[in-house]
C-alpha positions as CSV (number, residue, x, y, z in Angstrom):
1,M,114.1,65.9,115.6
2,K,116.2,66.4,112.4
3,A,113.1,66.1,110.2
4,G,111.2,68.6,112.4
5,K,114.0,71.2,112.1
6,N,114.1,70.8,108.4
7,L,110.3,71.2,108.3
8,V,110.6,74.5,110.3
9,L,113.4,75.7,107.9
10,A,111.3,74.9,104.9
11,L,108.3,76.8,106.3
12,L,110.5,79.7,107.3
13,S,111.6,80.1,103.7
14,A,108.0,79.9,102.5
15,F,107.1,82.6,105.0
16,L,110.0,84.9,104.0
17,M,109.3,84.6,100.3
18,W,105.6,85.2,100.8
19,L,106.4,88.3,103.0
20,A,108.7,89.6,100.3
21,W,106.2,89.0,97.4
22,P,104.1,91.8,96.0
23,P,101.9,93.6,96.9
24,I,103.3,93.6,100.5
25,P,105.1,97.0,100.6
26,Y,108.8,97.6,101.6
27,T,109.6,93.9,102.1
28,T,111.0,93.1,98.7
29,P,114.7,92.9,99.8
30,L,113.8,89.8,101.8
31,L,113.7,88.0,98.4
32,L,117.5,88.2,98.5
33,V,117.8,86.0,101.6
34,G,114.4,84.2,101.7
35,L,115.7,80.9,100.3
36,V,118.6,80.6,102.8
37,P,116.7,78.6,105.3
38,L,115.7,76.1,102.6
39,L,119.3,75.8,101.3
40,F,120.4,75.1,104.9
41,A,117.7,72.5,105.3
42,L,118.9,70.7,102.1
43,H,122.5,71.0,103.3
44,R,121.5,69.3,106.6
45,I,119.8,66.5,104.6
46,R,122.9,65.9,102.4
47,E,125.2,65.9,105.5
48,R,123.2,63.6,107.7
49,D,120.6,61.6,105.7
50,Q,122.1,59.2,103.2
51,A,119.0,57.0,103.0
52,K,116.3,58.3,100.7
53,Q,118.2,61.6,100.4
54,G,116.6,62.5,97.1
55,K,113.1,61.9,98.4
56,R,113.7,64.0,101.5
57,V,115.2,66.9,99.4
58,F,112.2,66.8,97.1
59,L,109.6,66.8,99.9
60,T,111.4,69.6,101.8
61,A,111.8,71.9,98.8
62,G,108.3,70.9,97.7
63,L,106.8,72.1,101.0
64,T,108.5,75.5,100.7
65,F,107.3,76.1,97.2
66,L,103.8,74.8,97.6
67,V,103.2,76.9,100.7
68,W,104.8,80.0,99.1
69,N,102.9,79.7,95.8
70,T,99.6,79.0,97.4
71,A,99.9,81.8,99.9
72,S,100.9,84.3,97.2
73,I,98.3,83.4,94.6
74,Y,95.4,82.2,96.8
75,W,93.2,84.6,94.9
76,V,93.1,82.3,91.9
77,Y,90.5,80.3,93.7
78,N,88.2,83.3,93.8
79,A,87.6,82.9,90.1
80,I,87.6,79.1,90.3
81,S,85.1,79.0,93.1
82,A,82.5,80.3,90.6
83,V,82.5,76.8,89.1
84,N,79.5,74.8,90.1
85,D,81.5,71.6,90.2
86,P,84.0,71.6,93.1
87,Y,86.0,68.8,91.6
88,S,86.6,70.8,88.5
89,A,87.7,73.8,90.6
90,M,90.2,71.7,92.5
91,A,91.6,70.2,89.3
92,I,92.1,73.7,87.7
93,S,93.7,74.9,90.9
94,L,96.5,72.4,90.4
95,I,97.9,74.5,87.4
96,P,98.8,77.7,89.4
97,F,99.1,76.2,92.9
98,G,100.8,72.9,92.3
99,L,102.4,72.8,88.9
100,G,104.6,75.9,89.4
101,A,105.7,74.6,92.8
102,L,106.5,71.3,91.2
103,L,108.8,72.8,88.6
104,M,110.6,74.9,91.3
105,T,111.0,71.8,93.4
106,F,112.3,69.8,90.5
107,A,115.0,72.5,89.9
108,F,116.2,72.1,93.5
109,W,116.1,68.3,93.3
110,L,118.3,68.4,90.2
111,Y,120.6,70.7,92.1
112,D,120.9,68.1,94.8
113,R,121.6,65.4,92.3
114,L,124.4,67.5,90.8
115,S,125.8,68.4,94.2
116,G,126.5,64.8,94.9
117,I,128.8,64.4,91.8
118,S,130.4,67.8,91.4
119,G,132.0,70.7,93.3
120,R,129.8,73.3,95.0
121,F,130.5,76.0,92.4
122,L,129.3,73.9,89.5
123,A,126.3,72.8,91.7
124,Y,125.3,76.4,92.4
125,A,125.6,77.2,88.7
126,G,123.4,74.2,88.1
127,L,120.8,75.5,90.6
128,I,120.6,78.8,88.8
129,C,120.3,77.2,85.4
130,F,117.8,74.6,86.5
131,Y,115.6,77.1,88.2
132,I,115.5,79.7,85.5
133,S,115.0,77.0,82.8
134,M,112.0,75.8,84.8
135,E,110.7,79.3,84.9
136,Y,111.2,79.7,81.2
137,L,109.4,76.4,80.6
138,H,106.5,77.6,82.7
139,Q,106.3,80.6,80.3
140,S,106.6,78.6,77.1
141,W,104.4,75.5,77.2
142,D,100.7,74.9,77.0
143,L,100.3,75.0,80.8
144,A,102.0,78.4,81.1
145,F,101.5,80.4,84.3
146,P,104.6,82.6,84.7
147,W,103.0,84.6,87.6
148,M,105.5,83.4,90.2
149,T,108.7,84.0,88.2
150,L,111.2,85.2,90.8
151,G,112.1,88.3,88.8
152,N,108.5,89.5,89.1
153,G,109.0,89.9,92.8
154,L,111.1,93.1,92.2
155,S,107.9,94.8,90.9
156,G,107.2,95.6,94.5
157,M,110.3,98.0,94.5
158,H,110.7,98.7,90.8
159,Q,113.5,101.2,91.6
160,L,115.7,98.1,92.1
161,A,114.7,96.6,88.7
162,Q,115.8,99.4,86.3
163,W,118.4,97.1,84.7
164,Y,115.5,94.9,83.4
165,E,116.0,97.1,80.2
166,Y,119.0,94.8,79.6
167,T,117.9,91.4,81.1
168,G,114.1,91.3,81.5
169,V,112.7,89.5,84.6
170,Y,115.1,86.6,84.3
171,G,117.9,89.0,85.3
172,G,116.0,89.5,88.5
173,S,115.6,85.7,89.0
174,L,119.4,85.4,88.5
175,W,120.1,88.1,91.0
176,I,117.8,86.7,93.7
177,L,119.2,83.2,93.3
178,L,122.8,84.3,93.4
179,S,122.2,86.5,96.4
180,N,120.6,83.6,98.3
181,I,123.5,81.3,97.4
182,L,126.1,83.8,98.6
183,A,124.2,84.6,101.7
184,F,123.9,80.9,102.5
185,E,127.7,80.5,101.9
186,A,128.3,83.4,104.3
187,F,126.0,81.9,106.9
188,L,127.8,78.6,106.7
189,A,131.2,80.3,107.2
190,L,129.9,82.2,110.2
191,K,128.5,79.1,111.7
192,E,131.7,77.1,111.5
193,K,133.9,78.0,114.5
194,D,137.2,76.8,113.0
195,R,136.8,79.1,110.0
196,H,139.4,81.8,109.7
197,F,137.9,85.3,110.3
198,A,139.3,86.5,106.9
199,I,137.3,83.8,105.1
200,K,134.1,84.7,106.9
201,L,134.7,88.4,106.1
202,R,135.4,87.7,102.4
203,R,132.2,85.7,101.9
204,I,130.1,88.4,103.6
205,L,131.8,91.1,101.4
206,V,131.2,89.1,98.2
207,W,127.5,88.8,99.1
208,L,127.3,92.5,99.8
209,I,128.9,93.4,96.5
210,I,126.5,91.1,94.6
211,V,123.6,92.8,96.4
212,L,124.8,96.4,96.3
213,L,126.2,96.7,92.8
214,P,123.0,95.9,90.9
215,A,120.9,97.8,93.4
216,G,123.2,100.9,93.2
217,F,123.3,100.8,89.4
218,S,119.5,100.5,89.3
219,L,119.0,103.4,91.6
220,Y,121.4,105.5,89.5
221,R,119.5,104.6,86.4
222,Y,116.2,105.3,88.0
223,Y,117.1,108.8,89.1
224,S,119.1,109.7,86.0
225,Y,116.6,108.4,83.4
226,A,114.9,111.2,81.5
227,E,112.0,110.8,79.2
228,K,112.0,112.6,75.9
229,S,108.9,114.9,75.7
230,V,106.7,113.6,73.0
231,P,103.2,114.0,74.5
232,V,100.0,112.4,73.5
233,N,96.7,112.8,75.3
234,V,95.2,109.5,76.3
235,V,92.0,108.6,78.3
236,A,91.7,105.3,80.1
237,V,88.2,104.2,81.2
238,Q,87.1,102.0,84.1
239,P,83.4,101.3,83.7
240,N,83.2,99.2,86.9
241,I,80.6,96.7,85.6
242,D,80.3,93.6,87.6
243,P,82.0,90.8,85.5
244,Y,79.2,88.4,86.4
245,E,76.6,90.9,85.0
246,K,78.5,91.9,81.8
247,F,77.4,88.9,79.8
248,G,73.6,88.7,79.3
249,R,72.4,90.5,82.4
250,L,73.3,94.0,81.4
251,S,72.6,95.1,77.8
252,S,75.5,96.2,75.6
253,A,73.7,99.5,74.9
254,A,73.7,100.3,78.6
255,Q,77.4,99.3,79.0
256,L,78.3,101.5,76.0
257,Q,76.4,104.4,77.5
258,V,78.6,104.1,80.7
259,L,81.8,103.9,78.6
260,T,81.0,106.9,76.4
261,H,79.8,109.0,79.3
262,L,83.0,108.4,81.3
263,S,85.1,109.1,78.2
264,D,83.4,112.4,77.5
265,S,83.8,113.4,81.1
266,V,87.6,113.9,80.9
267,A,88.3,114.0,77.1
268,Q,89.9,117.0,75.4
269,P,89.7,118.1,71.8
270,N,93.2,116.9,71.3
271,T,92.7,113.4,72.9
272,E,94.2,110.9,70.5
273,Y,93.4,107.6,72.3
274,F,90.5,106.2,74.3
275,I,91.3,102.9,76.0
276,W,88.4,100.7,77.1
277,P,88.9,97.4,79.0
278,E,88.8,93.8,78.0
279,T,85.4,92.7,76.6
280,A,84.1,96.2,77.1
281,I,81.8,95.3,74.1
282,P,80.3,92.1,75.4
283,D,78.3,90.9,72.4
284,P,80.0,88.4,70.0
285,T,80.9,90.4,66.8
286,D,81.5,89.0,63.4
287,E,84.7,90.6,62.2
288,E,83.7,90.7,58.5
289,R,80.4,92.5,59.3
290,I,81.6,94.7,62.2
291,R,81.0,98.0,60.2
292,T,77.3,97.3,60.3
293,D,77.3,96.1,63.9
294,R,75.2,98.4,66.1
295,N,77.8,98.5,68.9
296,F,80.5,99.5,66.4
297,I,78.2,102.2,65.0
298,A,77.6,103.5,68.5
299,A,81.3,103.6,69.3
300,Q,82.1,105.3,66.0
301,T,79.3,107.9,66.6
302,F,80.9,108.7,69.9
303,L,84.2,109.4,68.1
304,D,82.6,112.0,65.9
305,K,83.4,114.6,68.5
306,Y,87.1,113.7,68.5
307,K,88.2,113.7,64.8
308,N,91.8,112.6,65.4
309,A,91.1,110.1,68.1
310,S,91.3,106.3,68.0
311,L,89.3,104.0,70.3
312,I,90.9,100.8,71.6
313,T,88.4,98.4,73.1
314,G,88.1,94.8,74.1
315,L,85.4,92.6,72.5
316,E,84.7,88.9,71.8
317,S,84.9,88.6,68.0
318,I,84.2,85.7,65.7
319,K,85.4,84.6,62.2
320,L,83.4,82.3,60.0
321,Y,85.0,79.8,57.6
322,G,83.7,77.5,54.9
323,T,86.2,74.8,56.1
324,K,88.0,74.0,59.3
325,E,90.8,76.5,58.6
326,T,92.4,76.5,62.1
327,A,92.9,74.0,64.9
328,T,90.7,76.0,67.2
329,A,87.7,76.4,64.8
330,R,84.6,74.6,65.8
331,Q,81.4,73.6,63.9
332,Y,79.0,76.5,63.6
333,D,76.4,74.9,61.4
334,Y,76.4,72.2,58.7
335,H,78.3,74.3,56.2
336,T,80.3,76.7,58.5
337,F,83.1,76.6,61.0
338,M,83.8,79.4,63.6
339,D,86.7,80.8,65.5
340,V,86.1,82.8,68.7
341,F,88.6,85.4,69.9
342,N,89.2,87.4,73.0
343,A,90.1,90.4,70.9
344,A,91.0,94.1,70.9
345,V,89.9,96.4,68.1
346,Q,90.9,99.9,67.0
347,I,88.0,102.0,65.8
348,E,88.5,105.3,64.0
349,N,86.6,108.0,62.2
350,S,87.0,106.0,59.0
351,A,86.3,102.6,57.6
352,N,89.6,101.3,58.8
353,V,89.3,98.7,61.5
354,Q,92.3,96.9,63.1
355,F,92.0,93.7,65.1
356,Y,94.3,91.9,67.6
357,H,93.5,88.4,68.9
358,K,94.7,87.5,72.4
359,S,97.4,84.9,72.0
360,K,98.7,84.1,75.5
361,L,95.6,82.3,76.6
362,V,94.8,81.1,80.1
363,P,95.2,77.3,80.3
364,G,91.9,75.6,81.0
365,V,89.8,78.8,80.8
366,E,90.6,80.1,77.3
367,K,92.3,77.1,75.7
368,M,92.6,73.4,76.0
369,P,96.3,72.6,76.9
370,F,97.8,69.8,74.9
371,P,94.5,69.4,73.0
372,S,95.3,66.1,71.3
373,V,96.2,64.5,74.6
374,L,93.7,66.1,77.0
375,S,90.5,66.2,75.0
376,V,89.0,63.8,77.5
377,L,88.9,66.7,80.0
378,N,86.6,68.9,77.8
379,P,83.7,68.7,80.3
380,L,86.0,69.9,83.1
381,F,87.1,73.0,81.2
382,E,83.5,73.6,80.0
383,G,82.4,73.7,83.6
384,F,85.0,76.3,84.4
385,G,83.4,78.7,82.0
386,G,85.9,78.3,79.2
387,T,85.4,77.1,75.7
388,V,85.9,73.5,74.8
389,G,87.6,74.1,71.6
390,G,89.5,77.1,73.0
391,Y,89.7,80.6,71.8
392,G,91.5,81.3,68.6
393,A,94.8,83.2,68.7
394,Q,97.4,84.8,66.4
395,D,101.0,83.8,66.0
396,E,102.6,87.2,66.4
397,P,101.9,90.2,68.7
398,G,100.1,93.1,67.1
399,V,100.6,96.8,66.7
400,F,97.8,99.3,66.1
401,Y,98.6,102.5,64.1
402,S,96.7,105.7,64.4
403,Y,95.9,108.4,61.8
404,S,99.2,110.2,62.7
405,G,101.3,107.0,62.5
406,I,101.6,106.4,66.3
407,G,102.2,102.7,67.0
408,M,100.5,101.1,70.1
409,A,100.9,97.6,71.4
410,P,97.5,96.1,72.5
411,V,98.0,93.7,75.4
412,I,95.0,91.7,76.8
413,C,95.0,90.8,80.5
414,Y,97.2,87.8,81.1
415,E,99.5,88.7,78.3
416,S,101.1,91.4,80.4
417,L,103.2,88.8,82.0
418,W,105.2,88.1,78.8
419,G,108.1,90.5,78.5
420,S,109.5,89.1,75.3
421,W,106.1,89.0,73.6
422,I,105.4,92.7,74.3
423,G,109.0,93.4,73.4
424,K,108.5,92.1,70.0
425,A,105.5,94.4,69.5
426,V,107.7,97.3,70.6
427,R,110.4,96.1,68.2
428,D,107.7,96.1,65.4
429,G,106.9,99.8,66.1
430,A,104.8,100.2,69.3
431,Q,105.6,103.5,71.0
432,F,103.5,102.8,74.0
433,I,101.7,99.8,75.5
434,A,98.0,99.5,76.4
435,V,96.9,96.8,78.8
436,I,93.2,96.1,78.7
437,T,91.9,93.7,81.4
438,N,89.0,92.5,83.5
439,D,90.4,91.7,87.0
440,G,87.0,91.7,88.7
441,W,86.8,87.9,88.6
442,W,89.4,87.7,91.4
443,G,87.6,90.1,93.8
444,N,89.3,92.5,96.1
445,T,92.4,90.4,96.6
446,S,96.1,90.8,96.0
447,G,95.7,89.4,92.5
448,K,94.6,92.7,91.0
449,D,97.5,94.5,92.7
450,Q,100.1,92.0,91.5
451,H,98.8,92.3,88.0
452,L,99.2,96.0,88.1
453,L,102.7,95.9,89.6
454,Y,103.9,93.4,87.0
455,A,103.0,96.0,84.3
456,K,105.7,98.3,85.7
457,L,108.3,95.8,84.6
458,R,107.0,95.9,81.0
459,A,107.4,99.7,81.1
460,I,111.0,99.4,82.3
461,E,112.0,96.6,80.0
462,N,111.0,98.5,76.9
463,R,111.1,102.1,78.3
464,R,107.5,102.6,77.1
465,Y,104.5,104.2,78.8
466,V,101.9,101.6,79.9
467,V,98.2,102.7,79.9
468,R,96.1,100.2,81.9
469,S,92.3,100.1,81.5
470,A,90.7,97.6,83.9
471,N,87.0,97.0,84.0
472,T,86.7,97.1,87.8
473,G,90.2,98.4,88.6
474,I,92.9,99.2,89.0
475,S,93.4,101.4,85.9
476,C,96.5,103.6,85.7
477,F,99.3,105.3,83.8
478,I,102.8,104.0,84.2
479,N,105.8,106.1,83.0
480,Q,108.9,104.8,81.4
481,R,110.7,104.4,84.8
482,G,107.9,102.2,86.1
483,D,106.3,104.9,88.3
484,V,102.5,104.8,88.6
485,V,101.8,108.5,87.8
486,K,98.0,108.3,88.0
487,K,95.6,105.5,89.0
488,S,92.0,104.8,89.9
489,K,90.6,103.1,93.0
490,W,89.3,99.5,93.0
491,W,85.7,98.9,92.2
492,T,85.0,102.6,91.4
493,R,83.6,104.0,88.2
494,A,86.3,106.3,86.8
495,A,88.0,107.8,83.8
496,L,91.6,109.0,83.8
497,K,93.5,111.2,81.4
498,D,97.1,112.0,81.0
499,D,99.7,113.2,78.5
500,I,102.0,110.3,78.0
501,N,105.4,110.4,76.3
502,L,106.1,108.3,73.3
503,N,109.4,106.6,72.7
504,D,111.0,105.2,69.6
505,L,114.3,104.0,71.1
506,L,114.8,100.2,71.6
507,T,116.4,98.8,74.8
508,F,118.8,95.9,74.7
509,Y,116.1,93.7,76.1
510,T,113.6,94.8,73.5
511,R,116.1,94.0,70.7
512,N,117.2,90.6,72.1
513,G,114.5,89.2,74.3
514,D,115.1,86.4,76.8
515,L,118.7,85.6,76.0
516,L,119.5,84.9,79.6
517,A,116.7,82.4,80.0
518,L,117.7,80.7,76.7
519,A,121.4,80.5,77.9
520,C,120.3,79.0,81.3
521,S,118.1,76.5,79.5
522,A,121.0,75.4,77.4
523,G,123.2,75.1,80.5
524,A,120.5,73.2,82.4
525,A,120.2,70.7,79.5
526,L,124.0,70.1,79.5
527,L,124.2,69.7,83.3
528,A,121.2,67.4,83.4
529,L,122.8,65.3,80.7
530,F,126.0,65.3,82.9
531,V,124.1,64.0,85.9
532,I,122.5,61.3,83.8
533,L,125.8,60.3,82.2
534,K,127.6,60.3,85.6
535,K,124.9,58.1,87.1
536,W,125.0,55.7,84.2
537,L,128.8,55.4,84.3
538,G,128.7,54.9,88.1
539,R,126.2,52.0,87.7
540,K,128.3,50.5,84.9
541,A,131.4,50.7,87.1
542,L,129.6,49.1,90.0
543,S,128.3,46.4,87.8
544,G,131.8,45.7,86.5
545,T,133.2,45.5,90.0
546,K,130.5,43.0,91.1
547,Q,131.2,40.8,88.1
548,S,135.0,40.8,88.7
């Protein structure tokens, strides 16, 4: 019966967290209490189950996080299901579905270990540090998939996340965890009949203060924030070309005709930027010879009508080397090596061409994680449609500059999840952000909506306009408060134009990045060391007692 109740509590937390997760509207505040049932289940295990306590805690928390993660990002399988080999599809699924849940579970297991040797306040501090450090790890290593970072959940009601200009998404993770902890403490106080009413009231008030103060400040910041008027006319194009027909089935000339026609349909003489989506130019293009490439010439010919405009487009580019100059270069022929890039290029009415190579690559699809260790899995990743050697990448984010000196941060698809990465581009001179993506692989699922909503957080963190061009949707303009001011429909051919405001000011987060996550990671390392040391000393003391 006890195990059954804990199972129900674990599933209740999973349900509440799923219900609160984007894109479900108006349910975001449930994130602030969604983990309370799980915390209560773990409390019951610690109070009543001494035998195999750690295993029970791990399995209970693991159930919550596995169900929540799978329910929220089920859409990943839509892309994976295109793989002919079902075993490869299942293996790749473990990265988003299982690995993130495992890291979250590990954080709660460490919290349980710490709870057994410390006071509850230190244990709660440990829970926050352990959890955020696991999120930061899942942003930083070769298997990175930071889609389910708790702070991303506030993108569903971005009016509550305006203080991300100071903390980034990890501030949201901290707020959500702290609110759940205090709500749980208030619940325990209310549940205990012998507790004095003043103690119960105090815990409720503390929880309300922690909830209301950040929310109130955020709403004040949202309604008081005013953009400086520095308008630039920008066009975002959504060609709506089936992603399974882009490569090989539909000619690049036909695709370019769609892109240029849509661009012309809304452009103005003063348009300064045209934004086309990821791999809008589908043919592999040699970067050294791009000026003689027929697709480049066609795109530049289109720009003849817009003398001051720049065109940002996605393409697959290649670089050829005489030797293996990079770790990702593969043999092209007997004398030549080649790197392949998921790239963005800026084309102008001049010979100047600027490239940016996508650097936050999707594990398994665009890069081989831990290549020296996992090279035996090459056939699996090849079956998924990725490249065995992986795409090439660059070490730093890029900034494109126009004729007039306007700086723009090119962000390709998955990279829009990395606040600190984009923040560095803003710090290097970007005055607005352009996200180019191809979300059609996922179908008409919540994945495309989540991806769009997360871009709001990048706008808030840096106080920069975000222009989003998605092949099949959803394309949009997002202002510096995170409002979507104009957007297209899904799976519709469209072109959008708007006058966006540039910004040169740097937020605290832009200047300093993920300081909060780094601090929590340091705290987690120290507390984990404390747990290990305490356990070692306990065993040593027990051994000494037996010998005496």
